BAGUDREN-383700 format. One record per residue: x, y, z of N, C-alpha, C in turn; residue number from 1. Coordinates in nm, 3 decimals, padded with zeros to 5 digits. Layout:
> X / Y / Z / X / Y / Z / X / Y / Z / NUM
...
This chain:
> 00.084 / -00.119 / 00.000 / 00.000 / 00.000 / 00.000 / 00.088 / 00.125 / 00.000 / 1
> 00.056 / 00.224 / -00.081 / 00.135 / 00.345 / -00.090 / 00.132 / 00.420 / 00.042 / 2
> 00.241 / 00.496 / 00.068 / 00.251 / 00.569 / 00.194 / 00.140 / 00.669 / 00.213 / 3
> 00.103 / 00.742 / 00.107 / -00.002 / 00.844 / 00.119 / -00.136 / 00.778 / 00.151 / 4
> -00.162 / 00.662 / 00.091 / -00.286 / 00.588 / 00.118 / -00.288 / 00.539 / 00.262 / 5
> -00.173 / 00.493 / 00.308 / -00.158 / 00.450 / 00.447 / -00.194 / 00.562 / 00.543 / 6
> -00.143 / 00.681 / 00.515 / -00.167 / 00.797 / 00.601 / -00.314 / 00.834 / 00.602 / 7
> -00.378 / 00.827 / 00.487 / -00.522 / 00.857 / 00.478 / -00.602 / 00.758 / 00.561 / 8
> -00.568 / 00.631 / 00.550 / -00.641 / 00.529 / 00.627 / -00.624 / 00.552 / 00.776 / 9
> -00.502 / 00.588 / 00.817 / -00.477 / 00.615 / 00.960 / -00.566 / 00.729 / 01.008 / 10
> -00.580 / 00.832 / 00.927 / -00.665 / 00.944 / 00.964 / -00.812 / 00.903 / 00.968 / 11
> -00.857 / 00.830 / 00.868 / -00.997 / 00.789 / 00.862 / -01.035 / 00.697 / 00.977 / 12
> -00.939 / 00.620 / 01.026 / -00.969 / 00.528 / 01.137 / -01.008 / 00.600 / 01.265 / 13
> -00.980 / 00.730 / 01.273 / -01.017 / 00.808 / 01.391 / -01.167 / 00.839 / 01.397 / 14
> -01.235 / 00.821 / 01.284 / -01.373 / 00.870 / 01.273 / -01.474 / 00.759 / 01.251 / 15
> -01.598 / 00.785 / 01.292 / -01.707 / 00.691 / 01.266 / -01.763 / 00.714 / 01.126 / 16
> -01.846 / 00.622 / 01.083 / -01.914 / 00.641 / 00.954 / -02.002 / 00.765 / 00.957 / 17
> -02.059 / 00.796 / 01.074 / -02.142 / 00.917 / 01.085 / -02.059 / 01.042 / 01.064 / 18
> -01.936 / 01.043 / 01.119 / -01.847 / 01.157 / 01.098 / -01.815 / 01.175 / 00.950 / 19
> -01.790 / 01.064 / 00.882 / -01.759 / 01.070 / 00.738 / -01.879 / 01.123 / 00.661 / 20
> -01.997 / 01.073 / 00.694 / -02.119 / 01.119 / 00.626 / -02.145 / 01.268 / 00.649 / 21
> -02.124 / 01.314 / 00.773 / -02.142 / 01.457 / 00.801 / -02.055 / 01.542 / 00.710 / 22
> -01.929 / 01.501 / 00.695 / -01.837 / 01.576 / 00.609 / -01.882 / 01.572 / 00.464 / 23
> -01.926 / 01.455 / 00.418 / -01.969 / 01.444 / 00.278 / -02.098 / 01.523 / 00.252 / 24
> -02.185 / 01.530 / 00.351 / -02.305 / 01.614 / 00.336 / -02.266 / 01.760 / 00.319 / 25
> -02.167 / 01.804 / 00.395 / -02.119 / 01.943 / 00.380 / -02.062 / 01.967 / 00.240 / 26
> -02.007 / 01.862 / 00.181 / -01.952 / 01.873 / 00.046 / -02.057 / 01.845 / -00.062 / 27
> -02.183 / 01.831 / -00.017 / -02.297 / 01.809 / -00.108 / -02.289 / 01.676 / -00.183 / 28
> -02.220 / 01.578 / -00.122 / -02.217 / 01.446 / -00.184 / -02.340 / 01.368 / -00.139 / 29
> -02.412 / 01.310 / -00.233 / -02.545 / 01.256 / -00.207 / -02.547 / 01.153 / -00.094 / 30
> -02.648 / 01.170 / -00.009 / -02.672 / 01.079 / 00.105 / -02.552 / 01.066 / 00.198 / 31
> -02.460 / 01.161 / 00.191 / -02.341 / 01.152 / 00.275 / -02.261 / 01.026 / 00.252 / 32
> -02.274 / 00.968 / 00.132 / -02.199 / 00.847 / 00.098 / -02.254 / 00.719 / 00.159 / 33
> -02.367 / 00.729 / 00.232 / -02.424 / 00.611 / 00.297 / -02.473 / 00.510 / 00.194 / 34
> -02.443 / 00.381 / 00.220 / -02.487 / 00.272 / 00.133 / -02.594 / 00.193 / 00.208 / 35
> -02.718 / 00.214 / 00.172 / -02.830 / 00.162 / 00.251 / -02.840 / 00.010 / 00.246 / 36
> -02.885 / -00.047 / 00.357 / -02.916 / -00.190 / 00.363 / -02.801 / -00.282 / 00.397 / 37
> -02.682 / -00.227 / 00.417 / -02.563 / -00.310 / 00.445 / -02.527 / -00.297 / 00.593 / 38
> -02.530 / -00.409 / 00.665 / -02.505 / -00.407 / 00.809 / -02.405 / -00.514 / 00.849 / 39
> -02.355 / -00.503 / 00.971 / -02.251 / -00.593 / 01.021 / -02.309 / -00.729 / 01.060 / 40
> -02.246 / -00.836 / 01.010 / -02.283 / -00.974 / 01.046 / -02.171 / -01.048 / 01.116 / 41
> -02.048 / -01.009 / 01.090 / -01.932 / -01.076 / 01.150 / -01.824 / -00.971 / 01.176 / 42
> -01.750 / -00.981 / 01.286 / -01.743 / -01.093 / 01.380 / -01.862 / -01.105 / 01.475 / 43
> -01.946 / -01.001 / 01.483 / -02.068 / -01.006 / 01.563 / -02.180 / -00.943 / 01.482 / 44
> -02.302 / -00.969 / 01.524 / -02.417 / -00.909 / 01.456 / -02.449 / -00.775 / 01.521 / 45
> -02.410 / -00.667 / 01.453 / -02.442 / -00.532 / 01.498 / -02.403 / -00.510 / 01.644 / 46
> -02.279 / -00.549 / 01.676 / -02.231 / -00.530 / 01.813 / -02.079 / -00.526 / 01.812 / 47
> -02.023 / -00.459 / 01.911 / -01.878 / -00.457 / 01.925 / -01.814 / -00.340 / 01.853 / 48
> -01.681 / -00.327 / 01.868 / -01.608 / -00.211 / 01.818 / -01.558 / -00.224 / 01.674 / 49
> -01.596 / -00.329 / 01.603 / -01.542 / -00.353 / 01.469 / -01.562 / -00.233 / 01.378 / 50
> -01.453 / -00.193 / 01.312 / -01.459 / -00.088 / 01.209 / -01.357 / -00.124 / 01.102 / 51
> -01.396 / -00.109 / 00.976 / -01.301 / -00.134 / 00.868 / -01.289 / -00.009 / 00.782 / 52
> -01.168 / 00.014 / 00.734 / -01.138 / 00.128 / 00.647 / -01.038 / 00.081 / 00.542 / 53
> -01.069 / 00.107 / 00.416 / -00.973 / 00.071 / 00.312 / -01.026 / 00.102 / 00.174 / 54
> -00.939 / 00.099 / 00.074 / -00.982 / 00.121 / -00.065 / -01.063 / 00.002 / -00.116 / 55
> -01.163 / 00.031 / -00.196 / -01.252 / -00.073 / -00.248 / -01.184 / -00.156 / -00.356 / 56
> -01.201 / -00.287 / -00.343 / -01.166 / -00.383 / -00.449 / -01.299 / -00.444 / -00.491 / 57
> -01.348 / -00.406 / -00.608 / -01.484 / -00.439 / -00.647 / -01.494 / -00.566 / -00.731 / 58
> -01.605 / -00.637 / -00.711 / -01.634 / -00.761 / -00.783 / -01.777 / -00.751 / -00.836 / 59
> -01.794 / -00.776 / -00.966 / -01.926 / -00.761 / -01.028 / -01.980 / -00.896 / -01.076 / 60
> -02.087 / -00.942 / -01.010 / -02.161 / -01.061 / -01.055 / -02.272 / -01.017 / -01.149 / 61
> -02.298 / -01.100 / -01.252 / -02.408 / -01.076 / -01.346 / -02.480 / -01.209 / -01.371 / 62
> -02.604 / -01.207 / -01.423 / -02.673 / -01.332 / -01.455 / -02.596 / -01.414 / -01.560 / 63
> -02.616 / -01.546 / -01.557 / -02.545 / -01.634 / -01.651 / -02.574 / -01.600 / -01.796 / 64
> -02.694 / -01.549 / -01.824 / -02.728 / -01.518 / -01.964 / -02.679 / -01.380 / -02.008 / 65
> -02.611 / -01.310 / -01.921 / -02.552 / -01.181 / -01.959 / -02.444 / -01.207 / -02.065 / 66
> -02.438 / -01.125 / -02.171 / -02.339 / -01.149 / -02.277 / -02.193 / -01.129 / -02.234 / 67
> -02.171 / -01.064 / -02.123 / -02.033 / -01.043 / -02.078 / -01.964 / -01.178 / -02.052 / 68
> -01.839 / -01.192 / -02.093 / -01.767 / -01.317 / -02.065 / -01.737 / -01.331 / -01.915 / 69
> -01.722 / -01.453 / -01.872 / -01.686 / -01.478 / -01.733 / -01.542 / -01.435 / -01.708 / 70
> -01.519 / -01.375 / -01.591 / -01.383 / -01.334 / -01.554 / -01.293 / -01.458 / -01.554 / 71
> -01.173 / -01.448 / -01.613 / -01.093 / -01.570 / -01.636 / -01.030 / -01.634 / -01.512 / 72
> -01.014 / -01.557 / -01.406 / -00.953 / -01.613 / -01.285 / -01.042 / -01.584 / -01.165 / 73
> -01.011 / -01.643 / -01.050 / -01.093 / -01.616 / -00.933 / -01.049 / -01.485 / -00.868 / 74
> -01.145 / -01.397 / -00.849 / -01.115 / -01.263 / -00.798 / -01.044 / -01.266 / -00.663 / 75
> -01.072 / -01.366 / -00.582 / -01.024 / -01.365 / -00.444 / -00.872 / -01.380 / -00.437 / 76
> -00.812 / -01.438 / -00.542 / -00.667 / -01.458 / -00.542 / -00.588 / -01.333 / -00.578 / 77
> -00.660 / -01.226 / -00.615 / -00.593 / -01.099 / -00.648 / -00.626 / -00.987 / -00.551 / 78
> -00.689 / -01.018 / -00.438 / -00.726 / -00.913 / -00.343 / -00.600 / -00.843 / -00.290 / 79
> -00.593 / -00.711 / -00.302 / -00.474 / -00.641 / -00.250 / -00.477 / -00.632 / -00.098 / 80
> -00.360 / -00.633 / -00.037 / -00.349 / -00.612 / 00.107 / -00.406 / -00.475 / 00.143 / 81
> -00.483 / -00.471 / 00.252 / -00.541 / -00.345 / 00.299 / -00.674 / -00.309 / 00.236 / 82
> -00.718 / -00.387 / 00.137 / -00.841 / -00.354 / 00.065 / -00.966 / -00.398 / 00.141 / 83
> -01.077 / -00.336 / 00.105 / -01.210 / -00.384 / 00.143 / -01.271 / -00.446 / 00.017 / 84
> -01.304 / -00.575 / 00.025 / -01.367 / -00.644 / -00.088 / -01.513 / -00.600 / -00.095 / 85
> -01.555 / -00.550 / -00.210 / -01.695 / -00.512 / -00.230 / -01.753 / -00.597 / -00.341 / 86
> -01.849 / -00.684 / -00.306 / -01.908 / -00.777 / -00.403 / -02.048 / -00.728 / -00.440 / 87
> -02.069 / -00.707 / -00.569 / -02.198 / -00.660 / -00.621 / -02.267 / -00.773 / -00.697 / 88
> -02.398 / -00.789 / -00.675 / -02.474 / -00.888 / -00.751 / -02.612 / -00.833 / -00.782 / 89
> -02.684 / -00.891 / -00.879 / -02.816 / -00.840 / -00.913 / -02.910 / -00.841 / -00.792 / 90
> -03.000 / -00.743 / -00.784 / -03.090 / -00.735 / -00.669 / -03.181 / -00.857 / -00.659 / 91
> -03.219 / -00.889 / -00.537 / -03.313 / -00.998 / -00.506 / -03.261 / -01.135 / -00.547 / 92
> -03.128 / -01.150 / -00.556 / -03.070 / -01.281 / -00.582 / -03.085 / -01.367 / -00.456 / 93
> -03.151 / -01.485 / -00.466 / -03.171 / -01.566 / -00.346 / -03.047 / -01.641 / -00.301 / 94
> -02.951 / -01.660 / -00.390 / -02.830 / -01.736 / -00.357 / -02.723 / -01.646 / -00.297 / 95
> -02.640 / -01.704 / -00.214 / -02.526 / -01.632 / -00.157 / -02.417 / -01.616 / -00.264 / 96
> -02.347 / -01.504 / -00.259 / -02.240 / -01.479 / -00.356 / -02.102 / -01.474 / -00.290 / 97
> -02.097 / -01.516 / -00.164 / -01.972 / -01.505 / -00.089 / -01.978 / -01.602 / 00.028 / 98
> -01.863 / -01.669 / 00.056 / -01.863 / -01.769 / 00.163 / -01.737 / -01.768 / 00.246 / 99
> -01.729 / -01.866 / 00.335 / -01.621 / -01.872 / 00.431 / -01.484 / -01.887 / 00.370 / 100
> -01.470 / -01.966 / 00.264 / -01.339 / -01.983 / 00.202 / -01.290 / -01.853 / 00.138 / 101
> -01.385 / -01.771 / 00.090 / -01.347 / -01.641 / 00.035 / -01.285 / -01.554 / 00.144 / 102
> -01.346 / -01.555 / 00.262 / -01.291 / -01.476 / 00.373 / -01.157 / -01.532 / 00.419 / 103
> -01.144 / -01.665 / 00.418 / -01.018 / -01.727 / 00.458 / -00.905 / -01.679 / 00.368 / 104
> -00.931 / -01.678 / 00.237 / -00.829 / -01.633 / 00.142 / -00.806 / -01.482 / 00.151 / 105
> -00.914 / -01.405 / 00.162 / -00.902 / -01.259 / 00.172 / -00.823 / -01.220 / 00.295 / 106
> -00.851 / -01.287 / 00.406 / -00.780 / -01.258 / 00.530 / -00.631 / -01.288 / 00.515 / 107
> -00.598 / -01.401 / 00.452 / -00.458 / -01.437 / 00.431 / -00.387 / -01.331 / 00.347 / 108
> -00.458 / -01.277 / 00.248 / -00.398 / -01.178 / 00.159 / -00.394 / -01.037 / 00.219 / 109
> -00.452 / -01.021 / 00.338 / -00.441 / -00.893 / 00.408 / -00.559 / -00.800 / 00.390 / 110
> -00.670 / -00.848 / 00.333 / -00.790 / -00.764 / 00.325 / -00.839 / -00.731 / 00.465 / 111
> -00.900 / -00.614 / 00.482 / -00.946 / -00.574 / 00.615 / -01.091 / -00.612 / 00.641 / 112
> -01.163 / -00.652 / 00.536 / -01.302 / -00.693 / 00.552 / -01.370 / -00.700 / 00.417 / 113
> -01.496 / -00.748 / 00.419 / -01.573 / -00.760 / 00.295 / -01.712 / -00.701 / 00.313 / 114
> -01.759 / -00.638 / 00.207 / -01.895 / -00.582 / 00.202 / -01.967 / -00.649 / 00.087 / 115
> -02.077 / -00.716 / 00.119 / -02.149 / -00.795 / 00.019 / -02.284 / -00.730 / -00.010 / 116
> -02.297 / -00.679 / -00.131 / -02.423 / -00.616 / -00.172 / -02.517 / -00.726 / -00.221 / 117
> -02.557 / -00.812 / -00.127 / -02.639 / -00.930 / -00.154 / -02.628 / -01.023 / -00.035 / 118
> -02.639 / -01.153 / -00.059 / -02.632 / -01.252 / 00.048 / -02.494 / -01.317 / 00.056 / 119
> -02.460 / -01.360 / 00.177 / -02.338 / -01.439 / 00.195 / -02.374 / -01.560 / 00.281 / 120
> -02.280 / -01.654 / 00.296 / -02.309 / -01.775 / 00.375 / -02.190 / -01.812 / 00.464 / 121
> -02.205 / -01.924 / 00.535 / -02.101 / -01.973 / 00.627 / -02.077 / -01.876 / 00.742 / 122
> -02.184 / -01.829 / 00.801 / -02.173 / -01.727 / 00.904 / -02.087 / -01.773 / 01.023 / 123
> -02.105 / -01.899 / 01.065 / -02.025 / -01.947 / 01.178 / -01.877 / -01.942 / 01.145 / 124
> -01.844 / -01.983 / 01.023 / -01.703 / -01.983 / 00.979 / -01.647 / -01.841 / 00.976 / 125
> -01.727 / -01.746 / 00.927 / -01.683 / -01.607 / 00.923 / -01.650 / -01.558 / 01.064 / 126
> -01.735 / -01.594 / 01.158 / -01.715 / -01.548 / 01.296 / -01.597 / -01.617 / 01.363 / 127
> -01.575 / -01.743 / 01.328 / -01.457 / -01.812 / 01.382 / -01.328 / -01.746 / 01.332 / 128
> -01.333 / -01.696 / 01.211 / -01.217 / -01.624 / 01.156 / -01.201 / -01.486 / 01.217 / 129
> -01.310 / -01.437 / 01.281 / -01.316 / -01.299 / 01.331 / -01.290 / -01.200 / 01.217 / 130
> -01.345 / -01.236 / 01.101 / -01.326 / -01.155 / 00.982 / -01.450 / -01.067 / 00.962 / 131
> -01.432 / -00.937 / 00.943 / -01.547 / -00.848 / 00.929 / -01.622 / -00.868 / 00.797 / 132
> -01.753 / -00.890 / 00.810 / -01.840 / -00.901 / 00.693 / -01.963 / -00.813 / 00.715 / 133
> -01.989 / -00.728 / 00.618 / -02.109 / -00.646 / 00.614 / -02.188 / -00.689 / 00.491 / 134
> -02.320 / -00.704 / 00.504 / -02.397 / -00.758 / 00.392 / -02.545 / -00.721 / 00.405 / 135
> -02.622 / -00.758 / 00.302 / -02.767 / -00.739 / 00.308 / -02.835 / -00.849 / 00.388 / 136
> -02.788 / -00.973 / 00.369 / -02.854 / -01.085 / 00.436 / -02.768 / -01.210 / 00.422 / 137
> -02.814 / -01.318 / 00.483 / -02.747 / -01.447 / 00.472 / -02.823 / -01.538 / 00.378 / 138
> -02.756 / -01.646 / 00.333 / -02.817 / -01.746 / 00.247 / -02.745 / -01.878 / 00.267 / 139
> -02.782 / -01.978 / 00.188 / -02.719 / -02.110 / 00.201 / -02.663 / -02.162 / 00.068 / 140
> -02.727 / -02.131 / -00.043 / -02.686 / -02.188 / -00.173 / -02.577 / -02.103 / -00.238 / 141
> -02.482 / -02.167 / -00.308 / -02.379 / -02.092 / -00.380 / -02.438 / -02.027 / -00.506 / 142
> -02.361 / -01.937 / -00.570 / -02.418 / -01.858 / -00.679 / -02.414 / -01.921 / -00.817 / 143
> -02.339 / -02.032 / -00.835 / -02.304 / -02.079 / -00.971 / -02.424 / -02.109 / -01.060 / 144
> -02.539 / -02.149 / -01.004 / -02.653 / -02.183 / -01.088 / -02.721 / -02.060 / -01.148 / 145
> -02.689 / -01.942 / -01.094 / -02.757 / -01.820 / -01.137 / -02.663 / -01.713 / -01.193 / 146
> -02.543 / -01.706 / -01.140 / -02.457 / -01.590 / -01.166 / -02.315 / -01.629 / -01.203 / 147
> -02.244 / -01.531 / -01.261 / -02.100 / -01.545 / -01.288 / -02.034 / -01.412 / -01.258 / 148
> -01.905 / -01.416 / -01.228 / -01.828 / -01.292 / -01.212 / -01.787 / -01.245 / -01.351 / 149
> -01.830 / -01.122 / -01.384 / -01.800 / -01.068 / -01.516 / -01.682 / -00.972 / -01.514 / 150
> -01.658 / -00.908 / -01.400 / -01.551 / -00.808 / -01.396 / -01.503 / -00.786 / -01.254 / 151
> -01.379 / -00.744 / -01.244 / -01.317 / -00.712 / -01.116 / -01.252 / -00.575 / -01.129 / 152
> -01.260 / -00.498 / -01.021 / -01.204 / -00.363 / -01.018 / -01.263 / -00.274 / -01.127 / 153
> -01.396 / -00.273 / -01.131 / -01.471 / -00.183 / -01.219 / -01.573 / -00.110 / -01.132 / 154
> -01.624 / 00.007 / -01.175 / -01.730 / 00.072 / -01.099 / -01.855 / -00.016 / -01.094 / 155
> -01.919 / -00.021 / -00.977 / -02.044 / -00.097 / -00.960 / -02.148 / -00.009 / -00.894 / 156
> -02.273 / -00.036 / -00.923 / -02.385 / 00.038 / -00.864 / -02.435 / -00.035 / -00.741 / 157
> -02.475 / 00.040 / -00.639 / -02.542 / -00.020 / -00.525 / -02.674 / -00.079 / -00.572 / 158
> -02.700 / -00.206 / -00.536 / -02.816 / -00.277 / -00.589 / -02.940 / -00.254 / -00.502 / 159
> -02.996 / -00.134 / -00.514 / -03.117 / -00.098 / -00.441 / -03.192 / 00.007 / -00.519 / 160
> -03.323 / 00.012 / -00.500 / -03.400 / 00.117 / -00.565 / -03.414 / 00.240 / -00.474 / 161
> -03.351 / 00.235 / -00.356 / -03.357 / 00.348 / -00.264 / -03.260 / 00.460 / -00.303 / 162
> -03.153 / 00.423 / -00.371 / -03.045 / 00.519 / -00.398 / -02.984 / 00.494 / -00.535 / 163
> -02.916 / 00.598 / -00.583 / -02.833 / 00.583 / -00.702 / -02.689 / 00.610 / -00.658 / 164
> -02.620 / 00.504 / -00.615 / -02.486 / 00.517 / -00.560 / -02.389 / 00.428 / -00.637 / 165
> -02.269 / 00.479 / -00.658 / -02.166 / 00.405 / -00.729 / -02.045 / 00.384 / -00.639 / 166
> -01.986 / 00.265 / -00.647 / -01.863 / 00.233 / -00.575 / -01.757 / 00.206 / -00.680 / 167
> -01.649 / 00.282 / -00.675 / -01.543 / 00.268 / -00.775 / -01.418 / 00.208 / -00.710 / 168
> -01.340 / 00.136 / -00.786 / -01.214 / 00.084 / -00.732 / -01.130 / 00.198 / -00.675 / 169
> -01.080 / 00.180 / -00.555 / -00.996 / 00.283 / -00.493 / -01.070 / 00.383 / -00.409 / 170
> -01.203 / 00.396 / -00.426 / -01.281 / 00.477 / -00.333 / -01.268 / 00.415 / -00.194 / 171
> -01.272 / 00.497 / -00.092 / -01.257 / 00.445 / 00.044 / -01.392 / 00.396 / 00.098 / 172
> -01.391 / 00.276 / 00.153 / -01.508 / 00.222 / 00.221 / -01.481 / 00.223 / 00.371 / 173
> -01.577 / 00.276 / 00.445 / -01.569 / 00.281 / 00.591 / -01.695 / 00.213 / 00.642 / 174
> -01.679 / 00.117 / 00.734 / -01.795 / 00.042 / 00.785 / -01.781 / 00.019 / 00.934 / 175
> -01.892 / 00.038 / 01.005 / -01.896 / 00.012 / 01.149 / -02.040 / -00.019 / 01.189 / 176
> -02.071 / -00.008 / 01.317 / -02.206 / -00.040 / 01.365 / -02.315 / 00.041 / 01.297 / 177
> -02.282 / 00.161 / 01.252 / -02.382 / 00.248 / 01.191 / -02.414 / 00.212 / 01.046 / 178
> -02.324 / 00.138 / 00.982 / -02.345 / 00.101 / 00.842 / -02.219 / 00.116 / 00.760 / 179
> -02.238 / 00.133 / 00.630 / -02.126 / 00.141 / 00.535 / -02.135 / 00.272 / 00.458 / 180
> -02.021 / 00.338 / 00.443 / -02.013 / 00.465 / 00.371 / -01.903 / 00.455 / 00.266 / 181
> -01.930 / 00.513 / 00.149 / -01.827 / 00.524 / 00.046 / -01.780 / 00.669 / 00.041 / 182
> -01.648 / 00.685 / 00.046 / -01.586 / 00.817 / 00.039 / -01.508 / 00.825 / -00.092 / 183
> -01.559 / 00.900 / -00.190 / -01.486 / 00.910 / -00.318 / -01.344 / 00.960 / -00.297 / 184
> -01.251 / 00.898 / -00.364 / -01.110 / 00.926 / -00.340 / -01.077 / 01.073 / -00.365 / 185
> -01.147 / 01.138 / -00.460 / -01.115 / 01.277 / -00.491 / -01.166 / 01.375 / -00.386 / 186
> -01.249 / 01.327 / -00.292 / -01.302 / 01.415 / -00.187 / -01.231 / 01.398 / -00.052 / 187
> -01.136 / 01.306 / -00.045 / -01.072 / 01.275 / 00.083 / -01.006 / 01.397 / 00.145 / 188
> -00.927 / 01.470 / 00.066 / -00.850 / 01.581 / 00.122 / -00.940 / 01.693 / 00.172 / 189
> -01.056 / 01.711 / 00.109 / -01.152 / 01.810 / 00.157 / -01.230 / 01.760 / 00.278 / 190
> -01.258 / 01.631 / 00.281 / -01.345 / 01.577 / 00.384 / -01.277 / 01.565 / 00.520 / 191
> -01.150 / 01.527 / 00.523 / -01.083 / 01.500 / 00.650 / -01.083 / 01.620 / 00.746 / 192
> -01.049 / 01.743 / 00.701 / -01.054 / 01.855 / 00.795 / -01.195 / 01.884 / 00.845 / 193
> -01.296 / 01.858 / 00.761 / -01.434 / 01.880 / 00.802 / -01.474 / 01.781 / 00.912 / 194
> -01.424 / 01.658 / 00.901 / -01.452 / 01.558 / 01.006 / -01.394 / 01.604 / 01.139 / 195
> -01.268 / 01.648 / 01.135 / -01.203 / 01.691 / 01.259 / -01.278 / 01.807 / 01.322 / 196
> -01.314 / 01.904 / 01.240 / -01.385 / 02.023 / 01.292 / -01.519 / 01.984 / 01.353 / 197
> -01.593 / 01.895 / 01.285 / -01.724 / 01.853 / 01.334 / -01.713 / 01.776 / 01.465 / 198
> -01.618 / 01.685 / 01.474 / -01.601 / 01.606 / 01.596 / -01.564 / 01.695 / 01.714 / 199
> -01.474 / 01.789 / 01.691 / -01.435 / 01.880 / 01.799 / -01.555 / 01.962 / 01.846 / 200
> -01.636 / 02.012 / 01.751 / -01.755 / 02.089 / 01.786 / -01.855 / 02.004 / 01.864 / 201
> -01.877 / 01.881 / 01.817 / -01.972 / 01.792 / 01.884 / -01.926 / 01.757 / 02.026 / 202
> -01.795 / 01.739 / 02.043 / -01.743 / 01.708 / 02.176 / -01.768 / 01.824 / 02.272 / 203
> -01.746 / 01.947 / 02.224 / -01.769 / 02.065 / 02.309 / -01.919 / 02.079 / 02.340 / 204
> -02.001 / 02.053 / 02.239 / -02.146 / 02.058 / 02.261 / -02.190 / 01.958 / 02.366 / 205
> -02.138 / 01.837 / 02.358 / -02.179 / 01.731 / 02.451 / -02.147 / 01.771 / 02.595 / 206
> -02.029 / 01.832 / 02.616 / -01.990 / 01.875 / 02.751 / -02.091 / 01.975 / 02.806 / 207
> -02.127 / 02.074 / 02.724 / -02.217 / 02.179 / 02.772 / -02.362 / 02.130 / 02.786 / 208
> -02.405 / 02.043 / 02.696 / -02.541 / 01.989 / 02.705 / -02.558 / 01.908 / 02.833 / 209
> -02.451 / 01.835 / 02.870 / -02.456 / 01.758 / 02.995 / -02.465 / 01.849 / 03.117 / 210
> -02.420 / 01.973 / 03.103 / -02.429 / 02.070 / 03.212 / -02.562 / 02.144 / 03.213 / 211
> -02.645 / 02.119 / 03.110 / -02.776 / 02.182 / 03.107 / -02.801 / 02.278 / 02.993 / 212
> -02.700 / 02.307 / 02.912 / -02.720 / 02.399 / 02.800 / -02.815 / 02.337 / 02.698 / 213
> -02.901 / 02.417 / 02.638 / -02.993 / 02.364 / 02.537 / -02.917 / 02.327 / 02.410 / 214
> -02.977 / 02.238 / 02.333 / -02.914 / 02.196 / 02.207 / -02.902 / 02.315 / 02.113 / 215
> -03.006 / 02.398 / 02.107 / -03.005 / 02.513 / 02.016 / -02.891 / 02.608 / 02.052 / 216
> -02.877 / 02.638 / 02.182 / -02.772 / 02.729 / 02.225 / -02.634 / 02.670 / 02.197 / 217
> -02.618 / 02.539 / 02.226 / -02.488 / 02.475 / 02.203 / -02.454 / 02.474 / 02.055 / 218
> -02.554 / 02.453 / 01.971 / -02.532 / 02.452 / 01.826 / -02.484 / 02.590 / 01.779 / 219
> -02.550 / 02.694 / 01.829 / -02.512 / 02.831 / 01.789 / -02.370 / 02.863 / 01.835 / 220
> -02.335 / 02.816 / 01.952 / -02.207 / 02.853 / 02.010 / -02.091 / 02.777 / 01.945 / 221
> -02.112 / 02.649 / 01.917 / -01.998 / 02.566 / 01.875 / -01.998 / 02.527 / 01.728 / 222
> -02.111 / 02.540 / 01.662 / -02.114 / 02.503 / 01.520 / -02.119 / 02.626 / 01.432 / 223
């Protein structure tokens, strides 16, 4: 991982997904980068201090009858160290598109976690690995009867009708108890100082609100 990317990740690790979203909202980035419907399943279900931060390594599944050729190698063997694996599949796919062996290999290669825009399986195995997985839901059947991987490290759309969101290779993914946020790489340098300023203001507000100051007054004073 490049030194500058390392430094960015170190800075981002100081903040929650809510902090990142607040900064992106100030920059007028839609929905504050929030990716709806994706929640933590491993190492625990919506509990604990787990947080992942890293550049996206994207995987695109398509239906078998899609004219795109199947990707020639298995995507999991090329996962870069420090990456967050982001797997995209068609909406309402009943089969899982990700399993325990994928996490075993990703973990060995140094990935920090996986985000599955669909179903995944082998939940017990994922938790035994203590490997972070964020996803829409769980399943049991593998994907081969319905889907194929058509591309790796290409822009993918979030598979929901709630939002029009794109995840591009190298964009930063941040995930914790609150959900998953995408931070476009070109907005990082603008967003980081906004996060720091917001957190400092919120900390000062919290101190005064605990002493009895109204929220309105604290907002006027510190924001």
